[in-house]
N, C-alpha and C positions, 0 to 999 in steps of 0.2 A: 503272660502272667506276671504279677507284680512281685517285687522283692520286698523283704522286710524293711529295708531302708525307705523305699518309695511309699509304702503304706504308713510307716512311722511319720514321715514328713507330712503326708496328707492328713493324718490324725491331728498333728500339731497345728496345721493350718486351720482345721475345723474348730479346734479348741482355742484358736487365737493365742497360742503360746508356742512360738517357734523354737524356743530354747527351754531346757528343763527348769521347771519352777514348781508349780503346783503338782505336776505329775512328772515323775522321773521317766527316763527312757526305758529302764528295765521294767517299770510298772506297765508302760504302754506295750512293750514287747510281749509281756505276759498276757495282756488282754487280747493282743492280736492272735496269739496261740489259742486262747479261749474261743475267739471268734471262728477260727478255722475249724476247731473241733465241733463247735455248735452247728456250723454250716454243713459239715460232712455228716453229722448224725442226722440232722433234720432232712437234708435233701438227698442223701445217698448218691451224690454225684461223683465221688472218687471211686472209680471202678478199676479193679486190678485183677490179675491172674497170678496163679502160683502153681508150680509143678512139684508134686510130692512123689518121691520114689516109694514104690510099693514092693514089699518082699513077700514071697510065697508063704502062706500059712500065718500071716499077720493081718489081723482084722481092723485094728484101730490105729489112727494116725492123727497127729496134732496139726490143726489148721494154722495158718499164719497168725502171728500175734496181733497184727493190726486189723484182724477181721471184725467187721461190723455186722455183716449179714452175708450169708452165702446165697448166690443166685443159681449156680449150676455146677455140676461135677461130671467130668468125663473120665473114662477109663481106657487106657491103651496098653495092651500087653506088650512086653519087650520084643517078643518074637513076631509081632504083627504090626502092620501099619494101619490097621483098622481102629477106629475110635468109637467107643460105646458110651452114649449118654446114660447116666444112672438116674433112676427114678427116686425122688425123695419120699420118705414116709416118716411121720412122727414116731418117736421111740415106742410109744404104746401101740401104735398102729402096726408096728413091725411084728407084733405077736401073731397077727393073722397071716404073716408071711413066713416067718421062720419057725413058728411053733416051738418044738423042743429041740430043733436042730440049729439053734442060734450060732453055736461055735463049731459044730461038727460038719455042716454042709460046706463043700468046697467046690470051686469052679470059677468062672468069670463073674465078677460082681455085676449085679443088675439093680440093686437097691443101695441106698445109703441113708443113714440117719445120723443124728448128732447128739452129743451130750456134754454138759459142762458149760463153760463160758470163757471168753477171751481173757487172758492170753493162752489159756490151756484148753480151748474148745477142741473136742475130739470128733472126728468123722468115723463112723462105724460102717463097714462094708458088709454086704451080704449078697451071695455066699462069700465066705472067706476066700481071698484070692488063692488059686491053686498054683499060680506062677507069678514071677516078678513082672512089674509093669510101672506105669506112671499115672497118677491122678492129676488132671488139670482142673483146678478150682477157679471158677469165676466168682468174684466176690466184691462187695462194697467194703471199702476200708475207711477207718477213721484217720484223721490227719495226724501227722507226727510233729510234735513240738520242736520249734527251733530254739537255739540257745538265746537266752535273754541278756547275755553279757556283752553283746555287740559283735561277737566273733562270727555270727551267722547272718549279719545284716545284708550280705549280698545274695543270700539264698532266696529261692522262690517260695512264697507263702502258698500252701496247697489249697487254693481257692480257684475254681474254674475261671478262665479268662473271660473278661466282660462283667464279672461280678465282684471284682476286688473292692468296690465301694461298700459292699456288705461288711467287710472286716472293719473298714473305717467307721461306718455308722455304729457298729457294735461297740467299738472302743469309745466313741463319743458318748454313747448311752451310759456305759459303765463309769466313765470319768465324771460325767455330770451328776450321776446318781451318788457317787462317792462324795461329791462336793455339795450335795443336798440342793442341787439346782433343779427346779421343777421342769426345765426343758428336757430332762432325760426321758420324760414320757413321750415327747414329740419324736425324739431320736428312736425310741423303742418302736413306736408306731411305724416309722419309716422303715426300720429294719425288718419288722415282721411283714409289711406289705411287699417289700422288695424280695424277701425270702420266699414268700408265697408265689410271686410271679416267677421266680427262678425255678421253683419246684414244678410249676405248670409247664414251663418251657423246656426244661431239661429232663423230664421224666423218661423220655425215650430218645432224645437228641435228634429227632427228625419230625417233620410235619406229615409224614406218610402214614396212613392207617395200616394197622396190622390185619391179618386174616385169621379166622378161626375155623377149625375143621368141625363140620356138623355132618356126622355120618361119613360119606365118601365125598362130600362137597366142601369146598373152601369158600367162605363168604367174608366180606369185610367186617371187622369188629364192630363198626358203628351200626351196621345193619342188624347184627345179632343182638345188640343192646348195650355193648360196652366196647370202647376202643382199647382198653387196657387188658 
């Protein structure tokens, strides 16, 4: 993965301005951060996990502040090594599950729902945990901005390896658009084409097809009608 310095240098080479002139280094660093955020939002390639301590009789917990979207939640009680995957339900759909016992039913959680938005997005468990444990959250995260004053130039830009040129092209697009140079449209077309290719290739990080359970039988996803 590339550092802020290497991408900054690459951007300046593309813009044919090796030293600060039309565009300052701080300005380009800001655009590199924008690029990383845009790539993480569109592609959901920054996958992460987080462990959240659960207390008995407490139903709601705040998810990581960098959460973009949750993929999976698992529950493990402290007194056991067993792991229980939780089933997601939309908040309104939970009414058919908990009825009037939303906060009174207690036991091992089997469902989860969410409410709010990052950085204060809440996960709501049902039934309410009857004992302490741990939630393991698998989620897609948005990128974290790097300092634009030069102190973070040796830090890695959070873009998947092999696609660092996306950040370069994004910056080229924004710089040319600011300069009212019509070539920004060519840079945008290249950015979007490469981003689409990245989304197609990194959706599952493998070329192997998945299997879908139909009744008691497992069949390849492509045979059932969809690989995803």
